[in-house]
N, CA, C and O atoms as CSV, one atom per row, in Angstrom:
chain,resi,resn,atom,element,x,y,z
A,1,MET,N,N,-33.434,45.827,64.742
A,1,MET,CA,C,-31.613,45.905,64.809
A,1,MET,C,C,-32.121,47.332,65.722
A,1,MET,O,O,-33.124,47.898,65.287
A,2,ALA,N,N,-31.469,47.904,66.941
A,2,ALA,CA,C,-32.338,48.479,68.121
A,2,ALA,C,C,-30.931,49.355,67.918
A,2,ALA,O,O,-29.880,49.292,68.556
A,3,LYS,N,N,-31.425,50.450,66.444
A,3,LYS,CA,C,-30.219,51.394,66.162
A,3,LYS,C,C,-30.589,52.481,67.751
A,3,LYS,O,O,-31.380,51.951,68.532
A,4,ILE,N,N,-30.034,53.903,68.166
A,4,ILE,CA,C,-30.690,54.855,68.792
A,4,ILE,C,C,-30.205,55.867,67.767
A,4,ILE,O,O,-29.550,55.524,66.783
A,5,GLU,N,N,-30.539,57.095,68.020
A,5,GLU,CA,C,-30.892,58.318,67.497
A,5,GLU,C,C,-29.273,59.248,68.767
A,5,GLU,O,O,-28.177,59.715,68.457
A,6,LYS,N,N,-29.702,59.160,69.571
A,6,LYS,CA,C,-28.530,59.492,71.053
A,6,LYS,C,C,-28.387,58.812,72.184
A,6,LYS,O,O,-29.193,58.509,73.063
A,7,PRO,N,N,-26.880,58.549,71.997
A,7,PRO,CA,C,-26.656,57.502,73.054
A,7,PRO,C,C,-26.545,58.110,74.722
A,7,PRO,O,O,-25.594,58.795,75.098
A,8,GLN,N,N,-27.610,57.745,75.538
A,8,GLN,CA,C,-27.579,57.918,76.299
A,8,GLN,C,C,-27.370,56.058,77.350
A,8,GLN,O,O,-27.927,54.972,77.191
A,9,GLY,N,N,-26.822,56.310,77.863
A,9,GLY,CA,C,-25.759,55.470,78.934
A,9,GLY,C,C,-24.967,54.863,78.347
A,9,GLY,O,O,-23.997,55.407,77.819
A,10,ASP,N,N,-25.314,52.926,78.279
A,10,ASP,CA,C,-24.567,51.634,77.917
A,10,ASP,C,C,-24.615,51.780,76.742
A,10,ASP,O,O,-25.641,51.102,76.678
A,11,VAL,N,N,-24.370,52.167,75.280
A,11,VAL,CA,C,-24.381,52.352,74.439
A,11,VAL,C,C,-23.001,51.359,73.632
A,11,VAL,O,O,-21.884,51.183,74.118
A,12,PHE,N,N,-23.650,50.686,71.942
A,12,PHE,CA,C,-22.411,49.745,71.912
A,12,PHE,C,C,-22.173,51.136,69.974
A,12,PHE,O,O,-23.166,51.639,69.448
A,13,LYS,N,N,-20.860,51.342,69.480
A,13,LYS,CA,C,-21.012,52.183,68.256
A,13,LYS,C,C,-20.338,51.612,67.942
A,13,LYS,O,O,-19.546,50.806,68.429
A,14,VAL,N,N,-20.772,52.269,66.289
A,14,VAL,CA,C,-20.030,51.533,65.264
A,14,VAL,C,C,-19.869,52.002,63.229
A,14,VAL,O,O,-20.477,51.863,62.168
A,15,GLU,N,N,-18.334,52.723,63.929
A,15,GLU,CA,C,-17.750,53.424,62.837
A,15,GLU,C,C,-18.057,52.861,61.385
A,15,GLU,O,O,-18.153,51.657,61.148
A,16,PHE,N,N,-18.217,53.995,60.319
A,16,PHE,CA,C,-18.028,54.063,59.166
A,16,PHE,C,C,-16.584,54.733,58.768
A,16,PHE,O,O,-16.302,55.787,59.337
A,17,THR,N,N,-15.825,54.286,57.999
A,17,THR,CA,C,-15.016,55.396,56.956
A,17,THR,C,C,-14.642,55.036,56.024
A,17,THR,O,O,-14.516,53.833,55.794
A,18,GLU,N,N,-14.324,56.025,55.135
A,18,GLU,CA,C,-14.687,56.207,54.087
A,18,GLU,C,C,-13.478,56.159,53.244
A,18,GLU,O,O,-13.908,57.234,52.827
A,19,TYR,N,N,-12.432,55.974,52.610
A,19,TYR,CA,C,-11.282,55.393,51.888
A,19,TYR,C,C,-10.863,55.426,50.616
A,19,TYR,O,O,-10.790,54.459,49.858
A,20,GLU,N,N,-10.391,57.331,50.215
A,20,GLU,CA,C,-10.487,57.058,48.211
A,20,GLU,C,C,-9.021,56.561,47.948
A,20,GLU,O,O,-8.414,56.423,49.010
A,21,ARG,N,N,-8.356,56.284,46.950
A,21,ARG,CA,C,-7.340,55.633,46.660
A,21,ARG,C,C,-6.483,56.974,45.998
A,21,ARG,O,O,-6.685,57.260,44.818
A,22,GLY,N,N,-5.580,57.726,46.769
A,22,GLY,CA,C,-5.019,58.853,46.903
A,22,GLY,C,C,-5.237,59.819,47.278
A,22,GLY,O,O,-4.835,60.915,46.889
A,23,TRP,N,N,-6.044,59.500,48.256
A,23,TRP,CA,C,-7.208,61.120,49.279
A,23,TRP,C,C,-6.736,60.204,50.763
A,23,TRP,O,O,-6.475,60.667,51.874
A,24,GLY,N,N,-6.743,58.910,50.357
A,24,GLY,CA,C,-6.911,58.525,52.332
A,24,GLY,C,C,-7.918,58.785,52.245
A,24,GLY,O,O,-8.833,58.917,51.431
A,25,SER,N,N,-7.535,58.903,53.796
A,25,SER,CA,C,-9.422,57.157,54.667
A,25,SER,C,C,-10.038,59.079,55.549
A,25,SER,O,O,-9.413,60.118,55.335
A,26,LYS,N,N,-11.103,59.013,56.302
A,26,LYS,CA,C,-11.764,59.779,56.546
A,26,LYS,C,C,-13.154,59.966,57.329
A,26,LYS,O,O,-14.175,60.125,56.660
A,27,HIS,N,N,-13.200,59.955,58.326
A,27,HIS,CA,C,-15.097,59.455,59.408
A,27,HIS,C,C,-15.379,59.102,58.314
A,27,HIS,O,O,-14.748,59.130,57.258
A,28,TRP,N,N,-16.853,58.585,58.704
A,28,TRP,CA,C,-18.188,59.016,57.293
A,28,TRP,C,C,-19.328,58.853,57.971
A,28,TRP,O,O,-20.267,59.630,57.798
A,29,ASP,N,N,-19.385,57.923,58.745
A,29,ASP,CA,C,-20.553,58.325,59.787
A,29,ASP,C,C,-20.041,57.163,61.229
A,29,ASP,O,O,-19.029,56.528,61.524
A,30,THR,N,N,-21.714,57.427,61.950
A,30,THR,CA,C,-21.134,56.704,63.346
A,30,THR,C,C,-22.728,56.263,64.043
A,30,THR,O,O,-23.648,57.053,64.253
A,31,GLU,N,N,-22.725,54.866,64.300
A,31,GLU,CA,C,-24.215,54.065,63.917
A,31,GLU,C,C,-23.988,54.074,65.372
A,31,GLU,O,O,-22.846,54.266,65.789
A,32,TYR,N,N,-25.076,53.864,66.272
A,32,TYR,CA,C,-25.372,53.543,68.119
A,32,TYR,C,C,-26.771,52.754,68.398
A,32,TYR,O,O,-27.963,52.947,68.160
A,33,TYR,N,N,-25.835,51.591,69.143
A,33,TYR,CA,C,-26.913,50.612,69.025
A,33,TYR,C,C,-27.080,49.829,70.665
A,33,TYR,O,O,-26.249,49.082,71.181
A,34,ASP,N,N,-28.444,50.280,71.270
A,34,ASP,CA,C,-28.433,49.277,72.728
A,34,ASP,C,C,-28.211,47.679,73.010
A,34,ASP,O,O,-28.543,47.035,74.005
A,35,ASN,N,N,-27.546,47.242,71.823
A,35,ASN,CA,C,-26.335,45.743,72.474
A,35,ASN,C,C,-25.750,45.737,70.927
A,35,ASN,O,O,-25.967,46.064,69.760
A,36,GLU,N,N,-24.503,44.875,72.181
A,36,GLU,CA,C,-23.487,44.206,71.481
A,36,GLU,C,C,-23.708,43.433,70.800
A,36,GLU,O,O,-23.196,43.528,69.684
A,37,VAL,N,N,-24.433,42.462,71.046
A,37,VAL,CA,C,-24.484,41.802,69.400
A,37,VAL,C,C,-25.049,42.695,67.828
A,37,VAL,O,O,-24.442,42.749,66.759
A,38,GLU,N,N,-26.261,43.254,68.148
A,38,GLU,CA,C,-26.107,44.189,67.214
A,38,GLU,C,C,-25.966,45.012,66.489
A,38,GLU,O,O,-26.611,45.444,65.534
A,39,ALA,N,N,-24.474,45.415,67.271
A,39,ALA,CA,C,-23.355,46.052,67.124
A,39,ALA,C,C,-22.614,45.657,65.988
A,39,ALA,O,O,-22.551,45.982,64.803
A,40,ARG,N,N,-21.921,44.618,66.963
A,40,ARG,CA,C,-20.953,43.661,65.847
A,40,ARG,C,C,-21.489,43.072,64.403
A,40,ARG,O,O,-20.965,42.966,63.294
A,41,GLN,N,N,-22.961,42.693,65.020
A,41,GLN,CA,C,-23.510,42.497,63.486
A,41,GLN,C,C,-23.624,43.336,62.312
A,41,GLN,O,O,-23.539,43.047,61.118
A,42,ARG,N,N,-23.867,44.607,62.993
A,42,ARG,CA,C,-24.175,45.085,61.688
A,42,ARG,C,C,-22.850,45.995,61.149
A,42,ARG,O,O,-22.800,46.167,59.931
A,43,ALA,N,N,-22.093,46.413,61.733
A,43,ALA,CA,C,-20.424,46.078,61.174
A,43,ALA,C,C,-20.196,44.798,59.411
A,43,ALA,O,O,-20.026,44.869,58.194
A,44,ILE,N,N,-20.337,43.965,60.351
A,44,ILE,CA,C,-20.260,42.779,59.571
A,44,ILE,C,C,-21.066,42.693,58.774
A,44,ILE,O,O,-20.462,43.069,57.769
A,45,ASP,N,N,-22.457,42.358,58.356
A,45,ASP,CA,C,-23.413,42.387,57.658
A,45,ASP,C,C,-23.289,44.093,56.536
A,45,ASP,O,O,-24.040,44.214,55.569
A,46,TYR,N,N,-22.382,45.083,56.859
A,46,TYR,CA,C,-22.620,45.832,55.992
A,46,TYR,C,C,-21.503,45.859,55.268
A,46,TYR,O,O,-21.441,46.191,54.084
A,47,ASN,N,N,-20.526,45.483,56.013
A,47,ASN,CA,C,-18.696,44.689,55.155
A,47,ASN,C,C,-19.230,43.463,54.048
A,47,ASN,O,O,-18.658,43.183,52.995
A,48,LYS,N,N,-19.991,43.070,54.373
A,48,LYS,CA,C,-20.771,41.467,53.776
A,48,LYS,C,C,-21.159,41.682,52.298
A,48,LYS,O,O,-20.826,41.021,51.314
A,49,GLN,N,N,-22.155,43.058,52.413
A,49,GLN,CA,C,-22.405,43.289,52.043
A,49,GLN,C,C,-22.154,44.885,50.623
A,49,GLN,O,O,-22.599,45.223,49.526
A,50,HIS,N,N,-21.256,45.313,51.565
A,50,HIS,CA,C,-20.331,45.878,50.575
A,50,HIS,C,C,-19.130,46.225,49.950
A,50,HIS,O,O,-18.719,46.956,49.049
A,51,ASN,N,N,-18.430,44.826,51.381
A,51,ASN,CA,C,-17.152,45.014,50.589
A,51,ASN,C,C,-16.732,43.914,50.279
A,51,ASN,O,O,-15.921,43.220,50.893
A,52,ASN,N,N,-17.516,43.602,48.847
A,52,ASN,CA,C,-16.825,41.678,48.801
A,52,ASN,C,C,-15.740,41.428,47.756
A,52,ASN,O,O,-15.724,40.369,47.129
A,53,LEU,N,N,-15.027,42.184,47.602
A,53,LEU,CA,C,-14.729,41.999,46.009
A,53,LEU,C,C,-13.284,41.818,46.985
A,53,LEU,O,O,-12.841,42.113,48.094
A,54,ASP,N,N,-12.842,40.978,45.477
A,54,ASP,CA,C,-11.224,40.070,45.809
A,54,ASP,C,C,-10.439,41.440,45.750
A,54,ASP,O,O,-9.312,41.011,45.499
A,55,SER,N,N,-10.290,43.043,45.831
A,55,SER,CA,C,-9.079,43.500,46.057
A,55,SER,C,C,-10.404,45.283,45.874
A,55,SER,O,O,-11.384,45.638,45.220
A,56,ALA,N,N,-9.366,45.877,47.087
A,56,ALA,CA,C,-10.183,46.816,47.112
A,56,ALA,C,C,-10.031,47.825,46.126
A,56,ALA,O,O,-8.963,48.045,45.556
A,57,PRO,N,N,-11.762,48.833,45.787
A,57,PRO,CA,C,-12.272,49.370,44.642
A,57,PRO,C,C,-11.240,51.348,44.940
A,57,PRO,O,O,-10.511,51.825,45.811
A,58,ASP,N,N,-11.574,51.617,44.192
A,58,ASP,CA,C,-10.810,53.051,44.615
A,58,ASP,C,C,-11.483,54.250,45.478
A,58,ASP,O,O,-11.219,55.432,45.700
A,59,TRP,N,N,-12.646,53.181,45.904
A,59,TRP,CA,C,-13.213,54.170,46.274
A,59,TRP,C,C,-14.587,53.423,47.578
A,59,TRP,O,O,-15.688,53.014,47.208
A,60,TYR,N,N,-14.254,53.426,48.597
A,60,TYR,CA,C,-15.246,52.601,49.599
A,60,TYR,C,C,-15.433,52.697,50.882
A,60,TYR,O,O,-14.805,53.469,51.606
A,61,VAL,N,N,-16.258,51.964,51.232
A,61,VAL,CA,C,-16.778,52.720,52.754
A,61,VAL,C,C,-16.458,51.795,53.529
A,61,VAL,O,O,-15.998,50.860,52.874
A,62,ARG,N,N,-16.478,51.557,54.800
A,62,ARG,CA,C,-15.818,49.675,55.453
A,62,ARG,C,C,-16.459,50.489,57.199
A,62,ARG,O,O,-16.145,51.618,57.576
A,63,ALA,N,N,-17.116,49.785,57.750
A,63,ALA,CA,C,-17.821,50.074,59.051
A,63,ALA,C,C,-16.855,48.406,59.930
A,63,ALA,O,O,-16.746,47.254,59.510
A,64,ASP,N,N,-16.273,49.155,61.403
A,64,ASP,CA,C,-16.252,48.869,62.103
A,64,ASP,C,C,-16.355,49.336,63.659
A,64,ASP,O,O,-16.266,50.415,64.245
A,65,TYR,N,N,-16.605,47.894,64.058
A,65,TYR,CA,C,-17.171,47.461,65.920
A,65,TYR,C,C,-16.461,48.394,66.425
A,65,TYR,O,O,-15.258,48.327,66.173
A,66,ALA,N,N,-16.954,49.570,67.301
A,66,ALA,CA,C,-15.802,50.893,67.921
A,66,ALA,C,C,-15.830,49.710,69.328
A,66,ALA,O,O,-14.883,49.100,69.824
A,67,GLY,N,N,-16.899,49.696,69.601
A,67,GLY,CA,C,-16.926,49.293,71.402
A,67,GLY,C,C,-18.118,49.819,72.005
A,67,GLY,O,O,-18.832,50.620,71.403
A,68,LYS,N,N,-18.295,49.531,72.819
A,68,LYS,CA,C,-19.256,50.594,74.268
A,68,LYS,C,C,-18.837,51.891,74.184
A,68,LYS,O,O,-17.682,51.958,73.762
A,69,VAL,N,N,-19.264,52.791,74.390
A,69,VAL,CA,C,-19.400,54.371,75.006
A,69,VAL,C,C,-20.075,53.925,76.641
A,69,VAL,O,O,-21.070,53.455,77.193
A,70,ARG,N,N,-18.696,54.474,76.889
A,70,ARG,CA,C,-19.281,54.977,78.172
A,70,ARG,C,C,-20.078,56.225,78.734
A,70,ARG,O,O,-20.398,56.270,79.922
């Protein structure tokens, strides 16, 4: 996977959001990738691995592809 540390030029963002019952949600982390396909796949893979229950637990983190950073 082509994860990059400092966004330069055209990069693609995956945002992670923490959710906790009774407390709401907040930004957890951001990752940047040098190509869109890998960024989209990272979000899908993360959610398949970590968010695979039939209902939402009391605490969890969700990954979302957030698009191209300009």
